[in-house]
N, C-alpha and C positions, 0 to 999 in steps of 0.2 A: 750596720743597722739595716735590717730587711723589714718593709712592712707587711703586717698579717692583712690582706686585703679582705679576707674573710670577717675578721674581727672588725674591720673599719666598717664594714657594710651593716654587720650585724648592730653595733652600737648605734650607727647613724640610723637606722630604721626603727629600733627599740627606742630611740630618743624621739622619734616623730619627725626627723630631719630628712628632707629629701636632697638629692644631688644638688638641685638649683639653691637651695637654702644653705648647703655646705659650701657652695661656690661663692655665694654672698658673704659667708662670715670668713672665709679664708683668702678671696680674691684669686684662688686658682680656677681654672676652667673645669666645666662638667666633664669634657672627653678626658682630660688629664687625671681627673678624681676617679673617674670610671676605670681607667686602666690601671690605676694603682689598687683599686678593689678586685679586679680580676686577675691581679698579679702579671700583666703584661708590661708593668712598668714599675721601677724602684723609685725611691725618692731620697732626697738629702735629708740629714737630720733635722735641719731648720724647717724643712717642708712637713715632716713627719710631726714635729712639735706644732707647728701652726695647726695641722689637722686634729692633734689631740687636744689642744687648748678650745680649738672650735666646737670640739664634742664633749668638753668638759670632763676629760678622762687623763689619768696618768699616761705618759708616753709609752710605759711599758706594756699597757692595754692594748696597743695596736702594733705591737712589734711581734716577729716571729720568734719563738722561744730559744732557737739555735742561735740568736745573735747576742 
């Protein structure tokens, strides 16, 4: 499973959720979340599910299509 950082950022921004709010919802740090969004960092399936849940989207919405 590879995160689609662009999709995560677009979904987050369109929902009016800043990195600080996503940090609060997930318990993950802003620098960590930012690195996922920029593609500098991968994430475990459980972390990706946590982000998807916090953004109220299905997991597949934040994954790269080739996974």
